C-alpha positions as CSV (number, residue, x, y, z in Angstrom):
1,M,11.5,-34.7,1.5
2,K,11.0,-30.4,1.0
3,L,7.1,-29.3,1.0
4,K,6.2,-28.0,-2.4
5,T,4.5,-24.9,-1.2
6,I,2.7,-23.0,-4.4
7,I,2.7,-19.0,-4.2
8,I,-0.4,-17.3,-6.0
9,G,1.2,-14.0,-7.0
10,S,4.0,-12.0,-6.9
11,G,3.6,-9.0,-4.7
12,F,5.3,-7.9,-1.7
13,S,3.6,-9.9,1.0
14,S,3.6,-13.1,-1.6
15,L,7.8,-12.3,-2.8
16,S,8.5,-11.8,1.2
17,A,6.5,-15.2,2.2
18,S,8.8,-17.1,-0.7
19,C,11.9,-15.8,1.2
20,Y,11.2,-16.8,4.5
21,L,9.7,-20.0,3.3
22,A,13.1,-20.8,1.1
23,Q,15.1,-20.0,3.9
24,A,13.3,-22.3,5.8
25,G,13.5,-25.5,3.7
26,Y,10.4,-25.5,1.7
27,D,10.6,-26.0,-2.5
28,V,9.2,-22.6,-3.3
29,T,7.2,-22.0,-6.7
30,I,5.6,-18.5,-7.4
31,L,2.9,-18.8,-10.1
32,E,2.0,-14.9,-11.4
33,K,-0.5,-14.0,-13.8
34,N,1.4,-11.1,-15.3
35,S,4.2,-11.2,-18.0
36,T,6.8,-9.1,-14.8
37,V,6.5,-10.1,-11.2
38,G,5.4,-7.3,-8.6
39,G,1.8,-7.3,-8.7
40,R,0.6,-3.9,-8.2
41,A,4.2,-2.4,-8.0
42,R,4.7,-3.2,-11.1
43,Q,6.3,-0.5,-13.7
44,L,5.7,1.3,-17.0
45,K,8.4,2.1,-19.2
46,R,7.3,4.4,-22.6
47,D,9.7,6.3,-24.9
48,G,12.3,6.7,-22.1
49,F,10.1,7.4,-19.3
50,T,9.6,4.9,-16.1
51,F,6.6,4.9,-13.8
52,D,5.7,2.9,-10.6
53,L,2.2,2.0,-11.5
54,G,1.2,1.8,-8.1
55,P,2.7,2.3,-4.4
56,S,5.0,5.2,-5.1
57,W,5.7,6.4,-1.2
58,Y,8.6,4.9,0.8
59,W,7.9,5.0,4.2
60,M,8.9,3.4,7.6
61,P,12.7,2.6,6.3
62,D,13.0,0.1,9.4
63,V,10.6,-2.1,8.5
64,F,12.7,-2.3,4.9
65,E,16.0,-3.3,7.4
66,R,13.7,-5.8,9.6
67,F,13.2,-7.7,6.4
68,F,16.2,-7.7,4.5
69,S,18.3,-8.2,7.9
70,D,16.3,-11.6,8.5
71,F,18.6,-12.7,5.4
72,N,21.2,-10.9,6.7
73,T,21.8,-8.6,3.8
74,K,20.7,-4.7,3.7
75,P,18.6,-2.6,1.6
76,S,21.5,-0.9,0.4
77,D,22.6,-4.5,-0.9
78,F,19.4,-4.0,-3.6
79,Y,18.7,-0.3,-4.2
80,H,19.7,3.4,-3.1
81,L,17.7,4.7,-0.9
82,E,17.1,8.9,-1.1
83,K,15.7,11.2,1.8
84,L,13.2,13.2,-0.2
85,N,13.6,17.0,0.9
86,P,10.8,18.5,0.5
87,A,9.7,15.4,1.9
88,Y,6.2,16.4,-0.4
89,E,4.3,19.8,-0.6
90,V,0.4,20.6,-0.1
91,Y,-1.6,23.3,-2.1
92,F,-4.2,25.3,-0.6
93,G,-4.8,27.5,-3.9
94,K,-2.9,29.4,-6.6
95,D,0.1,30.1,-5.1
96,D,-0.6,29.1,-1.7
97,S,1.4,25.9,-0.5
98,I,3.4,24.7,3.0
99,R,6.5,22.2,2.1
100,I,6.7,19.5,4.6
101,E,10.5,19.2,4.7
102,D,12.7,16.7,5.9
103,T,13.0,17.0,10.0
104,L,10.6,17.2,12.8
105,E,12.4,20.7,13.8
106,K,11.5,22.4,10.2
107,I,7.8,20.5,10.2
108,C,6.9,22.3,13.3
109,T,8.6,26.6,11.8
110,A,6.1,26.0,8.9
111,F,3.6,25.0,11.7
112,E,4.5,28.0,13.9
113,E,3.8,30.2,10.9
114,E,0.7,29.5,10.0
115,E,-0.7,28.8,13.5
116,K,1.6,30.3,16.6
117,G,1.6,27.6,19.4
118,S,1.0,25.3,16.9
119,S,5.0,23.8,17.2
120,I,4.5,23.0,20.7
121,K,1.3,20.8,20.2
122,L,2.6,18.9,17.6
123,R,5.8,18.4,19.3
124,K,3.1,16.5,22.0
125,F,1.2,14.8,19.4
126,I,4.4,13.4,17.9
127,A,5.5,12.1,20.9
128,N,2.5,9.8,21.5
129,A,2.5,8.9,17.8
130,E,6.2,7.7,18.0
131,D,5.0,5.8,21.2
132,N,2.2,4.0,19.5
133,Y,4.4,3.3,16.6
134,N,7.2,1.6,18.7
135,V,4.0,-0.5,20.2
136,A,2.3,-1.0,16.9
137,I,6.0,-1.6,14.6
138,K,7.6,-3.2,16.5
139,D,5.2,-5.5,18.3
140,L,1.6,-5.5,17.7
141,V,1.8,-5.9,13.9
142,Y,4.1,-8.9,13.9
143,K,1.1,-11.0,15.5
144,P,-0.4,-13.1,13.4
145,G,-3.9,-12.4,14.0
146,V,-5.6,-15.8,15.9
147,S,-6.9,-14.3,19.0
148,P,-7.1,-11.0,20.5
149,L,-5.3,-12.2,23.1
150,E,-2.3,-10.9,20.5
151,L,-3.5,-7.3,21.7
152,V,-3.7,-7.7,25.0
153,N,-0.1,-6.8,27.0
154,A,1.3,-4.1,29.4
155,K,1.4,-1.3,26.7
156,T,-1.5,-1.6,25.0
157,I,-3.6,-1.7,28.1
158,K,-2.3,1.8,28.5
159,K,-3.5,2.5,24.9
160,I,-7.3,1.0,25.0
161,G,-8.6,4.0,25.0
162,Q,-7.1,5.6,21.7
163,F,-8.8,2.5,20.2
164,F,-12.3,4.2,20.8
165,S,-11.1,7.7,19.9
166,N,-10.1,8.8,16.5
167,I,-8.2,10.9,14.9
168,K,-10.2,13.5,13.4
169,R,-11.2,14.0,16.7
170,D,-7.5,14.0,18.4
171,V,-6.5,16.6,15.7
172,R,-9.1,18.9,15.7
173,K,-9.5,19.0,19.4
174,E,-5.8,20.7,19.2
175,F,-5.4,21.9,16.1
176,K,-7.8,24.9,14.8
177,N,-5.6,25.5,11.4
178,D,-7.8,23.9,8.8
179,R,-5.0,23.8,6.3
180,L,-2.6,22.0,9.5
181,I,-5.5,19.8,10.3
182,K,-5.8,18.7,6.3
183,I,-2.1,17.6,7.1
184,L,-2.1,16.2,9.8
185,E,-5.2,14.1,9.3
186,F,-3.6,12.9,5.7
187,P,-1.4,10.1,6.4
188,V,-4.7,8.2,7.6
189,L,-5.7,7.8,4.2
190,F,-3.1,5.5,3.4
191,L,-4.5,3.2,5.7
192,G,-8.1,3.2,3.6
193,A,-10.5,5.3,6.2
194,K,-12.2,8.4,6.5
195,P,-9.8,10.3,9.7
196,S,-13.5,10.1,11.6
197,D,-13.4,6.4,11.0
198,T,-9.7,5.5,11.8
199,P,-9.0,4.8,15.7
200,S,-6.5,7.2,17.5
201,F,-4.1,4.6,17.9
202,Y,-2.8,4.9,14.3
203,S,-1.5,8.3,14.9
204,F,1.7,6.2,14.6
205,M,1.3,7.3,10.8
206,N,2.1,10.7,11.3
207,Y,5.1,9.8,13.2
208,A,6.1,7.7,10.2
209,D,5.5,10.7,8.3
210,F,7.3,13.3,10.0
211,G,9.3,11.4,12.5
212,L,10.8,8.7,9.7
213,G,10.4,10.7,7.0
214,T,9.8,10.3,3.1
215,W,12.1,8.4,1.0
216,H,13.2,7.5,-2.4
217,P,14.5,4.5,-4.3
218,D,16.4,4.8,-7.1
219,G,14.9,3.2,-10.0
220,G,11.3,3.8,-8.0
221,M,9.6,1.4,-6.0
222,Y,10.0,-1.2,-8.3
223,S,13.4,-1.5,-7.5
224,I,12.5,-3.0,-4.4
225,I,10.6,-5.4,-5.8
226,Q,13.5,-6.6,-7.8
227,G,15.9,-6.5,-4.8
228,M,13.3,-8.6,-3.8
229,E,13.2,-11.2,-6.8
230,T,16.7,-11.5,-6.4
231,L,16.8,-12.2,-2.5
232,A,14.1,-14.8,-3.1
233,K,16.2,-16.6,-6.3
234,R,18.9,-16.7,-4.5
235,L,17.0,-18.6,-1.8
236,G,16.1,-20.9,-4.2
237,V,12.8,-19.5,-5.3
238,T,11.1,-20.6,-8.8
239,I,9.6,-17.7,-10.6
240,K,6.7,-18.5,-13.1
241,T,5.2,-15.6,-15.0
242,N,2.4,-15.4,-17.1
243,E,0.6,-18.4,-15.3
244,N,-3.0,-17.4,-14.5
245,V,-3.9,-19.7,-12.0
246,Q,-7.8,-21.0,-12.7
247,K,-8.5,-22.9,-10.2
248,I,-7.5,-24.6,-7.2
249,D,-8.3,-28.2,-6.0
250,V,-9.3,-29.7,-2.9
251,Q,-9.3,-33.4,-2.1
252,G,-10.9,-33.7,1.0
253,K,-10.2,-30.6,3.1
254,T,-6.5,-30.8,1.2
255,A,-5.1,-28.7,-1.9
256,T,-3.6,-30.9,-3.8
257,K,-3.0,-28.6,-7.3
258,V,-2.8,-25.6,-8.3
259,I,-4.1,-25.3,-12.0
260,T,-3.5,-22.3,-14.4
261,E,-5.0,-22.0,-17.9
262,T,-1.7,-24.1,-19.9
263,N,-0.5,-26.2,-16.5
264,E,-1.0,-28.6,-13.3
265,Y,1.2,-27.8,-9.8
266,E,1.0,-30.6,-7.3
267,A,0.9,-29.2,-3.9
268,D,1.3,-29.8,-0.1
269,I,0.6,-26.2,0.7
270,V,-0.7,-23.9,-0.8
271,L,-0.5,-19.8,-0.4
272,S,-2.2,-17.1,-2.2
273,G,-1.0,-13.4,-2.5
274,A,-3.6,-12.8,-5.0
275,D,-6.7,-10.8,-3.7
276,Y,-8.3,-12.8,-1.4
277,H,-11.8,-12.3,-2.7
278,H,-10.6,-13.8,-5.6
279,S,-8.4,-16.3,-4.2
280,E,-11.8,-17.8,-2.5
281,T,-13.4,-18.0,-5.8
282,L,-11.2,-20.8,-7.1
283,L,-12.3,-22.9,-4.5
284,D,-15.3,-24.9,-4.8
285,P,-18.4,-23.1,-2.8
286,K,-18.1,-25.7,0.3
287,Y,-14.2,-24.8,0.7
288,R,-15.0,-20.6,1.0
289,Q,-14.8,-19.1,4.1
290,Y,-16.4,-16.0,3.4
291,S,-19.5,-15.5,1.6
292,E,-20.4,-12.0,-0.7
293,N,-22.7,-11.2,1.8
294,Y,-19.3,-11.0,4.1
295,W,-17.3,-9.2,1.6
296,E,-20.0,-6.6,0.4
297,K,-20.5,-5.5,4.3
298,K,-16.8,-4.6,5.1
299,T,-15.5,-1.0,4.1
300,F,-13.1,-1.2,1.5
301,A,-10.1,0.9,1.1
302,P,-10.6,3.7,-2.1
303,S,-9.6,2.6,-5.6
304,S,-7.6,5.2,-7.4
305,L,-7.9,7.0,-11.2
306,L,-4.4,7.3,-12.4
307,F,-2.9,9.5,-15.4
308,Y,0.9,8.1,-16.6
309,V,1.8,11.5,-18.2
310,G,5.2,12.4,-20.4
311,F,6.0,16.0,-20.6
312,D,8.5,17.5,-23.0
313,K,9.4,19.7,-20.4
314,K,10.5,20.2,-16.8
315,I,7.8,21.0,-14.6
316,E,7.7,24.1,-12.5
317,N,6.4,25.1,-8.6
318,V,6.0,21.2,-7.4
319,S,7.8,19.0,-5.1
320,H,8.3,15.2,-6.2
321,H,5.1,14.2,-4.1
322,T,2.4,16.8,-4.3
323,L,-0.9,17.2,-3.2
324,F,-3.8,19.4,-4.1
325,F,-6.3,19.8,-1.3
326,D,-7.6,23.3,-2.8
327,V,-11.3,21.7,-2.4
328,D,-13.3,20.3,0.5
329,F,-11.2,17.5,2.1
330,D,-14.4,16.0,4.0
331,V,-16.6,16.3,0.9
332,H,-14.6,14.1,-1.2
333,A,-14.4,11.7,1.2
334,H,-17.9,11.7,1.6
335,E,-18.7,11.0,-1.9
336,I,-15.5,8.1,-1.7
337,Y,-16.9,6.0,1.5
338,D,-20.6,7.3,2.1
339,E,-21.7,8.0,-1.2
340,A,-19.9,5.9,-3.6
341,S,-20.2,8.6,-6.3
342,W,-17.3,9.8,-8.6
343,P,-16.4,13.6,-6.8
344,K,-17.5,16.3,-8.0
345,E,-14.6,18.2,-7.0
346,P,-11.5,15.9,-6.6
347,L,-8.7,16.0,-4.2
348,F,-5.4,14.5,-5.9
349,Y,-2.2,13.7,-5.6
350,A,0.9,14.4,-8.6
351,N,3.9,12.5,-8.0
352,F,7.3,13.6,-10.4
353,P,10.1,11.2,-9.8
354,S,12.0,12.4,-12.6
355,M,13.1,15.6,-10.0
356,T,14.7,13.1,-8.0
357,D,15.7,10.4,-10.3
358,P,17.1,11.8,-13.7
359,A,16.9,8.3,-15.1
360,A,13.0,8.2,-14.5
361,A,13.0,10.6,-18.0
362,P,14.6,11.7,-20.7
363,E,17.1,15.0,-20.4
364,G,14.5,18.4,-20.0
365,K,11.7,16.3,-19.7
366,E,9.2,15.2,-16.9
367,G,7.5,12.4,-15.8
368,G,4.4,13.1,-13.8
369,F,2.1,10.3,-12.0
370,F,-1.4,12.0,-11.3
371,L,-4.0,10.1,-8.8
372,I,-7.8,10.5,-7.7
373,P,-9.1,8.4,-4.5
374,I,-12.1,7.3,-6.1
375,A,-15.0,4.8,-4.7
376,P,-14.7,1.1,-5.5
377,G,-17.0,-0.2,-7.4
378,L,-17.6,2.7,-9.8
379,E,-18.7,3.1,-13.6
380,D,-15.4,3.1,-15.6
381,T,-15.3,4.7,-18.8
382,P,-12.9,6.3,-21.4
383,A,-15.3,9.2,-21.4
384,L,-15.3,9.7,-16.9
385,R,-11.5,9.2,-17.7
386,E,-11.0,11.9,-19.8
387,Q,-13.7,14.6,-18.2
388,Y,-11.7,14.2,-14.8
389,F,-8.1,14.4,-16.5
390,D,-9.4,17.5,-17.8
391,I,-10.7,18.7,-14.5
392,I,-7.1,17.6,-12.7
393,M,-5.2,19.6,-15.3
394,D,-7.5,22.5,-15.5
395,R,-6.3,23.2,-11.8
396,F,-3.4,21.9,-12.0
397,Q,-2.3,24.6,-14.2
398,E,-4.0,27.2,-12.3
399,I,-3.0,26.5,-9.1
400,T,0.8,26.1,-10.2
401,Q,0.7,28.9,-12.8
402,Q,2.1,27.0,-15.6
403,N,1.2,25.5,-18.8
404,I,1.5,21.8,-19.1
405,T,-0.9,20.5,-21.6
406,N,0.6,21.7,-24.7
407,H,3.3,20.0,-23.7
408,I,2.0,16.8,-23.5
409,I,4.0,13.6,-25.1
410,F,1.4,10.9,-24.0
411,K,-0.6,9.3,-21.4
412,E,-1.4,6.4,-20.3
413,S,-4.7,5.6,-17.4
414,F,-5.2,3.2,-14.5
415,C,-9.0,2.5,-13.4
416,V,-11.2,0.5,-11.7
417,N,-11.4,-1.7,-14.7
418,D,-8.1,-1.9,-15.2
419,F,-7.4,-2.9,-11.1
420,I,-10.0,-5.6,-12.0
421,K,-8.4,-7.4,-14.8
422,E,-4.6,-7.2,-14.1
423,Y,-5.2,-8.2,-10.3
424,N,-8.7,-9.5,-9.7
425,S,-8.7,-6.8,-7.4
426,Y,-12.5,-6.8,-5.5
427,K,-14.7,-4.0,-6.9
428,G,-11.4,-2.5,-8.3
429,N,-10.1,-1.4,-5.1
430,A,-6.7,0.4,-5.3
431,Y,-5.6,-0.6,-1.5
432,G,-7.4,-3.6,0.1
433,M,-9.6,-3.5,3.2
434,A,-9.4,-0.1,5.4
435,N,-8.4,-0.3,9.1
436,T,-11.4,0.7,10.9
437,L,-11.8,-0.4,14.6
438,L,-14.0,-3.5,13.5
439,Q,-11.2,-4.9,10.7
440,T,-8.2,-4.3,12.8
441,A,-6.0,-7.7,13.6
442,F,-7.8,-10.9,14.2
443,L,-10.9,-9.2,13.0
444,R,-9.7,-9.3,9.5
445,P,-9.7,-11.9,7.1
446,N,-7.9,-14.8,8.3
447,L,-3.6,-16.2,7.5
448,K,-5.3,-19.3,7.4
449,S,-8.3,-20.8,6.0
450,K,-10.3,-22.8,8.2
451,K,-11.8,-25.4,6.0
452,V,-8.7,-26.4,3.5
453,S,-5.9,-27.7,6.2
454,N,-3.0,-26.5,3.9
455,L,-4.2,-23.0,2.1
456,Y,-3.3,-19.9,3.9
457,F,-3.6,-16.5,2.5
458,T,-1.5,-13.0,2.6
459,G,-1.8,-9.3,1.4
460,Q,-3.2,-6.7,1.9
461,L,-7.1,-8.1,2.7
462,T,-5.4,-10.1,5.9
463,V,-3.7,-8.9,9.0
464,P,-2.1,-6.3,9.2
465,G,-3.5,-4.7,6.6
466,P,-3.2,-2.0,3.6
467,G,0.5,-0.9,2.0
468,V,4.0,-1.8,1.7
469,P,5.7,-1.8,4.9
470,P,1.9,-4.4,6.4
471,A,2.9,-6.3,3.0
472,L,6.1,-7.0,3.7
473,I,4.9,-7.9,7.3
474,S,2.0,-10.1,6.1
475,G,4.4,-12.6,4.2
476,K,6.5,-13.0,7.5
477,L,3.4,-13.3,9.5
478,V,2.1,-16.1,7.2
479,A,5.4,-18.2,6.7
480,E,5.5,-18.6,10.2
481,L,2.3,-20.0,10.5
482,I,3.2,-22.2,8.0
483,T,6.5,-23.4,9.7
484,K,3.7,-23.9,12.3
485,H,1.4,-26.2,11.3
486,Q,2.7,-27.5,7.8
487,P,6.7,-28.2,9.3
488,N,8.9,-28.9,6.5
489,T,12.3,-31.9,7.2
490,H,14.4,-29.3,7.3
491,E,15.2,-27.4,10.1
492,S,13.4,-23.7,9.5
493,T,15.7,-21.0,10.2
494,I,13.1,-18.3,11.1
């Protein structure tokens, strides 16, 4: 008899877990509250334009390859990848930018032009980052976070000092040019914390950036979701959309039912890939592991103010991924992590997928995705959204020397209130819980409930952390825990 496994949510981690569990012989059903799968990685289509609503950077291609290879497939069976050149462009002022190209050799040349002798330091820095990547991504992040002993082996003992230093200190010890410092500190923002609060070991993100490069899947990041959905269904997973879960019913210490607005689903195993905090509110209080005080004290990654804009012309003087670092990086970071206030002068990011993927916009037009990182939990009003749109449009036009506001066909926004409404996101955070020293590995919320015997969690608030590649890995880790603690009668092939 196959064990009935109900998975709440259909983001990357849930889809990943569903594939591994179905492969191992479990009877798997996914319940998604929205009308389409993908969680935060959904898609917006309007007037011939296509936007990824959430993740837009494809890094760590080896993690995607490892996932698909576990099912005797490969990414190219589901989507086509193109390596971007430039990977991205960073603006520091009017007509003043640095392009990060597609090889370390080219990046070293760009660094050398900025700061004589910096290419030698960069090669050394990236060599260490690559070594960290090999330890972290090929070994450590595939541990379930059950015990601190998971972190102890011959390789990690040599790295112990890098957990007690930080990225900011390491970068600024070697590099003096402020522009290069900003470029090297940028990748750890994907981990949800300031460079000064991110352990040096996480320099592996710099190798992901400069060593492995930035890629774009045709059709955008949603094409990965579609590929995983196809794979899951091929493996026998049932996916039900428009099923908003209201309660996880527990009898004794066993979850027996998942109750939605319209249906009840009996379960032998329950796995939530939805927001961890929200998932626990679906339980009666006595079955919750973490108090409100616990969540309140945690350091969360930023939320975001996002704009999806259709233009009636092609945009000039930008790259597919373009970062605007023309204001003080440290001040904006302070306003996110320390003050929790709306930034006075926000950094922002712009993404123009139609520059790489013509199908993303009608011919002769451009789709633009603009993102301002902000603190979670901020007041979110239409007036504030409009104010910040005007701020970044004015700077965008001045810096890139072109008029675009007169060419807007439409714009849609997404902010704190939407993250809460659409994803039940704690305080409207966009990325999950930051990877600070005290929120790493076994110090993150558990994959397995300590109070309900057959309840599990996956996704960005638990092991191994925020980001799309970690979400894929989290799905695998929780599937392995389930097959260990709730063995199915069918032989596992994981």
